[in-house]
Structure formats: C-alpha cells, structure tokens
C-alpha positions in Angstrom: 0.0 0.0 0.0 1.2 3.5 -0.9 -0.2 7.0 -0.5 1.0 10.2 -2.2 0.0 13.8 -2.0 1.4 16.4 -4.4 0.6 20.1 -4.8 1.0 23.7 -3.8 -0.4 25.9 -1.1 -0.2 29.5 0.1 3.2 28.8 1.8 4.9 27.2 -1.2 3.5 29.1 -4.2 2.3 32.6 -5.0 -1.4 33.2 -6.0 -0.5 33.2 -9.7 0.8 29.7 -9.6 -2.1 28.4 -7.5 -4.5 30.0 -10.0 -2.7 28.4 -12.9 -3.0 24.9 -11.4 -6.6 25.3 -10.1 -9.2 22.6 -10.8 -12.2 24.9 -10.5 -15.7 24.1 -11.6 -15.9 21.2 -14.1 -12.1 20.9 -14.3 -12.2 18.9 -11.1 -14.3 16.0 -12.6 -12.3 16.2 -15.8 -9.0 16.0 -13.9 -10.2 13.0 -11.8 -11.2 11.2 -15.0 -7.8 11.9 -16.6 -6.0 10.6 -13.5 -8.1 7.4 -13.4 -7.5 6.8 -17.1 -3.8 7.6 -17.0 -3.0 5.7 -13.8 -5.6 2.9 -13.6 -6.1 0.9 -10.4 -5.5 3.8 -8.0 -7.7 6.0 -5.9 -7.7 9.8 -6.4 -9.0 13.0 -4.7 -8.4 16.6 -5.9 -8.5 19.4 -3.3 -8.5 22.7 -5.1 -9.2 26.0 -3.2 -7.9 29.6 -3.5 -5.1 28.7 -1.1 -4.1 25.2 -2.2 -4.2 22.7 -5.1 -3.4 19.1 -4.1 -3.6 15.7 -5.8 -4.1 12.7 -3.5 -3.3 9.2 -4.8 -3.5 5.8 -3.1 -3.0 2.2 -4.3 -0.5 -0.7 -4.4 3.3 -0.2 -4.3 3.7 -0.7 -8.0 0.6 1.2 -9.0 0.9 4.7 -7.5 2.7 7.0 -9.9 5.8 8.9 -9.0 5.7 12.6 -8.4 7.3 13.3 -11.7 4.5 11.5 -13.5 1.9 13.5 -11.7 3.8 16.7 -12.5 3.7 15.7 -16.2 0.0 15.2 -16.0 -0.4 18.8 -14.5 1.6 20.1 -17.5 -0.6 18.2 -19.9 -3.9 19.2 -18.2 -3.2 22.9 -17.7 -1.0 23.5 -20.7 1.7 25.3 -18.7 5.4 24.5 -18.6 6.9 22.7 -15.5 9.2 25.7 -14.9 6.1 27.8 -13.9 5.3 25.6 -10.9 7.8 22.8 -10.5 9.9 24.5 -7.9 6.8 25.2 -5.8 5.5 21.6 -5.5 5.4 19.9 -2.2 4.8 16.1 -1.7 3.8 13.9 1.3 4.1 10.1 1.5 2.2 7.3 3.2 1.5 8.2 6.8 2.6 11.7 6.1 -0.4 12.0 3.6 -2.8 11.1 6.4 -1.3 13.6 8.8 -1.3 16.3 6.2 -5.0 15.9 5.2 -5.9 15.8 8.9 -4.0 19.1 9.6 -5.6 20.7 6.5 -9.1 19.7 7.6 -8.4 21.0 11.1 -7.3 24.3 9.5 -3.8 24.1 11.0 -2.4 24.7 7.5 -4.8 27.4 6.5 -3.8 31.0 5.9 -6.1 32.0 8.8 -5.7 29.6 11.7 -9.0 28.1 12.8 -11.0 29.2 9.7 -14.1 27.0 9.1 -14.4 27.0 5.3 -11.6 24.4 4.7 -13.5 21.6 6.4 -16.4 22.0 3.9 -13.9 22.2 1.1 -12.3 18.9 2.1 -15.8 17.3 2.3 -16.7 18.7 -1.1 -13.4 17.3 -2.6 -14.1 13.9 -1.2 -17.7 13.9 -2.4 -16.7 15.0 -5.8 -14.2 12.1 -6.0 -17.0 9.7 -4.8 -19.3 11.0 -7.5 -16.5 10.3 -10.1 -15.9 6.9 -8.6 -12.2 7.5 -8.0 -12.4 6.7 -4.3 -11.9 3.2 -2.8 -11.5 1.8 0.7 -8.3 3.7 1.5 -9.6 7.2 0.8 -13.0 6.4 2.1 -11.3 5.8 5.4 -8.8 8.7 5.2 -11.2 11.5 4.2 -14.1 10.4 6.4 -11.6 10.4 9.3 -10.2 13.8 8.2 -13.7 15.3 8.4 -14.3 13.7 11.8 -10.9 14.9 13.1 -11.4 18.4 11.8 -14.7 18.6 13.8 -13.0 17.1 16.8 -10.2 19.6 16.8 -12.6 22.5 16.7 -14.8 21.0 19.4 -12.0 20.2 21.8 -9.6 23.1 21.3 -11.8 26.1 20.5 -9.5 27.1 17.7 -12.4 28.4 15.7 -13.6 30.8 18.4 -13.1 34.5 18.0 -12.7 36.3 14.6 -9.2 37.2 13.4 -9.9 39.6 10.6 -10.7 43.3 11.1 -13.9 43.1 9.1 -15.2 40.0 10.9 -14.3 41.5 14.3 -16.2 44.6 13.4 -19.3 42.6 12.7 -18.9 40.6 15.9 -18.8 43.9 17.8 -22.0 44.9 16.1 -23.6 41.8 17.4 -22.6 42.7 21.0 -24.2 46.2 20.7 -27.5 45.3 19.0 -29.8 42.5 19.9 -31.2 42.2 16.5 -30.7 43.7 13.0 -34.0 43.2 11.3 -35.0 46.8 12.2 -31.5 48.3 11.8 -30.0 50.3 8.9 -26.3 49.7 8.1 -24.2 52.1 6.2 -20.9 51.1 4.5 -18.6 53.9 3.4 -16.4 52.7 0.6 -16.8 50.1 -2.1 -13.3 48.9 -2.5 -11.8 45.5 -1.4 -12.3 46.1 2.3 -15.8 47.4 1.7 -16.7 44.3 -0.3 -15.3 42.0 2.5 -17.3 44.0 5.1 -20.5 43.7 3.1 -19.9 39.9 2.8 -19.7 39.6 6.6 -22.6 42.0 7.1 -24.9 39.8 5.0 -24.9 37.2 7.8 -26.5 39.7 10.1 -29.6 40.1 7.8 -30.0 43.8 8.6 -33.3 45.6 7.6 -31.5 47.9 5.2 -27.9 48.1 3.8 -26.8 51.4 2.4 -23.6 51.8 0.4 -21.9 55.1 -0.5 -18.7 55.8 -2.4 -17.2 58.7 -4.3 -17.7 56.6 -7.4 -21.4 56.2 -7.9 -20.8 53.2 -10.2 -18.8 51.3 -7.6 -21.4 52.0 -5.0 -24.2 50.8 -7.2 -22.3 47.6 -8.2 -21.4 46.7 -4.6 -25.0 47.5 -3.4 -26.4 45.2 -6.2 -24.1 42.4 -5.2 -25.1 42.4 -1.6 -28.7 43.4 -1.7 -28.2 47.0 -0.6 -29.1 50.4 -1.8 -26.6 52.9 -3.2 -26.6 56.4 -1.8 -24.9 59.4 -3.6 -21.9 60.5 -1.8 -23.2 64.1 -1.6 -26.1 62.7 0.5 -23.7 61.2 3.1 -25.2 63.3 5.9 -28.7 62.0 5.3 -27.4 58.4 5.1 -25.7 58.9 8.5 -28.9 60.1 10.0 -30.6 56.9 8.8 -27.8 54.5 9.9 -27.7 52.7 13.3 -24.4 51.0 12.3 -21.7 52.7 10.2 -18.7 50.8 8.9 -16.2 53.1 7.1 -13.6 51.6 4.8 -12.5 54.4 2.4 -9.0 55.3 1.4 -9.5 59.1 1.8 -6.5 61.1 2.8 -8.3 63.0 5.5 -11.4 62.6 7.8 -14.7 62.6 5.9 -16.9 63.2 8.9 -16.0 66.0 11.3 -17.1 66.4 14.9 -19.4 69.3 14.0 -21.0 67.3 11.1 -21.8 64.3 13.3 -23.1 66.5 16.1 -25.7 67.7 13.6 -26.4 64.2 12.5 -26.9 62.9 16.1 -29.3 65.8 16.8 -31.3 64.8 13.8 -31.2 61.2 15.0 -32.5 62.4 18.4 -29.6 60.8 20.1 -30.5 57.2 19.1 -27.7 54.7 19.8 -25.1 54.6 17.0 -22.2 52.3 16.5 -19.4 53.5 14.2 -16.6 51.1 13.2 -14.0 53.2 11.4 -11.6 50.7 9.8 -10.2 53.1 7.3 -6.6 54.2 7.2 -6.3 57.2 7.7 -9.4 57.5 9.9 -12.7 58.6 8.2 -14.3 59.9 11.5 -12.9 62.5 13.9 -12.0 60.4 17.0 -13.8 62.9 19.2 -17.1 61.7 17.8 -16.8 58.7 20.1 -17.2 61.1 23.1 -20.7 62.0 22.1 -23.7 60.6 24.1 -25.1 57.4 22.6 -22.2 57.1 20.2 -19.7 54.2 20.3 -16.8 54.6 18.0 -14.0 52.0 17.3 -11.1 52.7 15.0 -9.0 50.2 13.2 -6.3 49.8 15.9 -9.1 48.9 18.4 -10.3 46.2 16.1 -6.8 44.9 15.3 -6.3 44.6 19.1 -9.4 42.4 19.4 -8.3 40.4 16.3 -4.9 39.9 17.8 -6.3 38.7 21.1 -8.5 36.2 19.2 -5.5 35.0 17.2 -3.4 34.5 20.3 -6.3 32.6 21.9 -6.5 30.3 18.8 -2.8 29.7 18.9 -3.2 28.2 22.4 -5.1 25.4 20.7 -2.3 24.4 18.3 -0.5 22.0 20.6 -3.7 20.2 21.8 -4.8 20.0 18.1 -1.5 18.5 17.0 -1.7 15.9 19.8 -5.2 14.9 18.6 -4.0 14.8 15.0 -0.9 12.8 15.8 -3.0 10.2 17.7 -5.7 10.0 15.1 -3.1 9.8 12.2 -1.3 6.8 13.9 -4.6 5.0 14.5 -5.9 5.6 10.9 -2.7 4.6 9.2 -2.4 1.5 11.4 -5.9 0.4 10.5 -5.2 1.1 6.8 -2.1 -1.1 6.9 -3.8 -3.9 8.9 -6.8 -3.9 6.6 -4.6 -3.9 3.5 -2.5 -6.7 5.0 -5.6 -8.6 6.0 -6.9 -8.5 2.4 -3.6 -9.9 1.2 -3.6 -12.7 3.9 -7.2 -13.6 3.1 -6.5 -13.8 -0.6 -3.5 -16.0 0.1 -5.6 -18.2 2.5 -8.3 -18.6 -0.2 -5.7 -19.4 -2.9 -4.0 -21.9 -0.6 -7.3 -23.6 0.3 -8.3 -23.6 -3.4 -5.1 -25.3 -4.3 -5.5 -28.0 -1.7 -9.2 -28.6 -2.7 -8.4 -28.9 -6.4 -5.4 -31.1 -5.8 -7.4 -33.5 -3.6 -10.3 -33.6 -6.1 -8.0 -34.3 -8.9 -6.5 -37.3 -6.9 -10.0 -38.6 -6.0 -11.4 -38.3 -9.6 -8.2 -39.9 -11.0 -8.6 -42.9 -8.6 -12.4 -43.2 -9.3 -12.7 -43.0 -13.1 -16.2 -44.6 -12.9 -17.7 -41.4 -11.3 -20.2 -39.7 -13.6 -20.1 -36.0 -14.4 -23.1 -35.6 -12.1 -21.2 -37.3 -9.3 -18.1 -35.2 -9.9 -20.1 -32.0 -9.8 -21.8 -33.0 -6.6 -18.5 -33.9 -4.9 -16.8 -30.7 -6.1 -19.7 -28.6 -4.8 -19.6 -30.3 -1.4 -15.8 -29.8 -1.2 -16.2 -26.1 -2.0 -19.0 -25.7 0.6 -16.8 -27.6 3.2 -13.9 -25.3 2.4 -15.9 -22.1 2.8 -17.5 -23.3 6.1 -14.1 -24.2 7.5 -12.7 -20.8 6.6 -15.7 -18.7 7.5 -14.8 -18.1 11.1 -11.1 -17.4 10.5 -12.0 -14.9 7.8 -14.6 -13.2 9.9 -12.1 -13.0 12.9 -9.4 -11.5 10.7 -11.8 -8.8 9.2 -13.1 -8.0 12.7 -9.7 -7.8 14.3 -8.2 -5.3 11.9 -11.1 -2.8 12.4 -9.8 -2.1 15.9 -6.8 0.1 16.7 -3.6 -1.9 17.1 -0.3 0.0 16.4 2.0 -3.1 16.2 3.0 -4.3 12.8 2.3 -6.9 11.6 -1.0 -7.4 13.3 -0.6 -10.5 15.7 -3.7 -12.2 14.4 -2.5 -12.0 10.8 0.8 -13.5 11.8 -1.0 -16.3 13.7 -3.2 -17.1 10.7 -0.2 -17.3 8.4 1.6 -19.6 10.9 -1.5 -21.8 11.6 -2.3 -22.3 7.9 1.3 -22.7 6.8 1.3 -19.6 4.6 4.5 -17.8 3.5 5.9 -14.9 5.6 3.7 -11.8 5.6 4.3 -9.5 2.6 3.1 -5.9 2.2 2.3 -4.9 -1.3 
C-alpha cells in the first residue's frame, strides 16, 4: 500500500501559480477522469481551493505514480510548462499524507488559523471524487476520518472561536451592541476591497437595510447590487448617517470625511439614538472625538486589530492540543489502513491456498475413481467447496473484525497467527 499527495499551497507558491493549477468548476471532474485513465487501479482525490491545489493518490506499491509522472499530468492538463510551478510543488508520502490531510481539515495549515471554510472544502473534494468513482477503501477511510478529526479539533480546542480579521471583528462587535438587526439600517462607506469584505460579513446579520456610498457612484451601485443593498450618492452622506444605526467606514480618503461638527448635527437629527461607528479606514474617516458624544460608540482600526490579535493568540493556544489529537488519530488511521490492507492480502493467500489443496485432492479422487459420472463429480466438487468455505468462514470473519480495531503493532498479531497456523508464507506488504 502506498499513499502520495502532491501540490502547492499558500506557503509554497504565489497566488498566480495556484490560480494556474486550479481545478475549479468542471475541471475537477475532468481532472479526476484523466487521473483514473492515466493511472488505472489507483484512488484519487483533488483538493482545489484559493489557497491550495493538491492531488491525492492511493494504491499498491507498484501502481501509485511517481511525483514526476503527476507533474507531467499537470503540465498536460493545464498546458503550462513545468518551470512555472515545478519549484513550488510539495509532496507527502504514506502516513505523512494522512497527517497532512488531517491538519488541512483542522485548519492548522490554513492562511487563517481556525477558519471554518476548509472543512467544507475537504468534504466537497471527497464527495466529488466519490461521484466520479475515483475513491476506494483507502480514501473512504482517510477522508471520512479527516472530516471527523477536523470537527473534533474544533470542538476540543476552541480554535475556531473569535474572529481574526478586522472586518469580521467589526461585525462581531455589532452583534454585541445590538440584539437584532431586522429593524436596523447599516451604512458602509467605501466600495473597495475592504468594503466588499465588510459587506460579505454584514450579509450574515440580515439587517433591515444596507446602504452603500462611495465617491464613485458606479462602484457603490455595483457593490450594493451584489449584496442586496441600496446605493446612496456621496453628496447625500449626511442623510445616510442620520438613517444609519451602524456605520462601517472603509474608504482610502487622505483626511477625515466626517468631522465632529458634522456628526453632532447628525446625532441631533437622529434624536440621540444609539449609534455604533466602526472606522476601519486608514487614515481615519471619522474624527475620533465623535466617540465622546452621548449614545455614540466609535471604534477605530487599531481597536479592532487589538481584538483580532487577542483572538489570534487565543487560537494559537489550541495548536499544541490540536497537534496531539492529529498525531494520535493519524497513527490510528494509518495502522488500520495497513492492517486492513495486509488482512486483504492474507485472506487472498488463504483462499488461494485452500483452493489449491481442494483442487489437488479432487484431482486425486477423480483420478482414482474414473467410474464417477459427471453428475457425481459436480456434486462432490460442490460439497468440497462448501466444506472449504465453512471451515474458513470463522477465521476470515475473525481477521476482518480484528483489523477494524486500533492496534499499532505491525504486523497485526492475528495476521501472523493465521499465516503460521495455515502454513502460509511470511507476511508480505504490497
């Protein structure tokens, strides 16, 4: 038995390389089909995300292709020269493959430690391979265990607790201030990259109204359309501030957009209703003195970064416990894979050995009894086969049952005992 993983991730390759190697959309199924046709008899899974592209292969020792052969397939499939990505490829082997996919599913190898999206992406990759019929007993075990271990790490270490991006921390703070958002109006200043990320996080709050304003009316309208909001002309910013209960400002303006005097007028028009302002722009969009006004809570980007850093440090405390869980589960999974693989080999040898003895004895009997009719011979042969199967039934069942339980010794003692009791050759691992 052999396992191999080959690919790139955010640590080994820049985004341009990862994008060039991506198996997005229908490319995943096409890639799996090409792998199965090119290297028959193996199992395959392709994990392709914005931060990693990895090929997983499992099979017999003589079946699994070498990394160079997989690299050549990537060249063929994507039509890009090896020089573009060859120096960025990273490979894992055998038990290392199991540990790697467990760490990936647990988000220990993610760009953002503890992020939850990768677990679903691992599940999707496995299900896509199942749909393409490129998964067998090895990867059914490995990927089902990876999903289970990913959930276990999150449940037992709390590594997914607390947001670690400024935009997500901003939204979490909003949840702490307001009990519900169905009757709230949210205003986002800025429609650039940070504004888009903020709008994405805000969508999960399901606010009553989302307003988007930007100096470029076209950008504001496009962002508002994407996230179910309403664009507001920039020259009507004052009116938008009066309507807004929550303001998140993300512009790249060179100087503050909202002065203390301007927001004092806004707050009077709002009749001093509670307002939360999250100014994540650099430089600041809001005069910091606005936070001193009654019923106004103002956080700027350094405040939010401090919260994010606290959460990041808290997540890091879970790394060692997570690694301990993964190390234990990896050893258990790989031991079971080896025992099950070896058990299959032993059972095939046992069956072949019994078949050889049965056929030999039948040949001797029929040679000594030439007067047996074809009907007699068929009946005797059928009886001998049934006798053989009944004799071997319990040993076979015991072997299959034993290798489903964790046992880290190798070879499994029961397999060695079966080989010895039935006179089979020394245990061989394919």
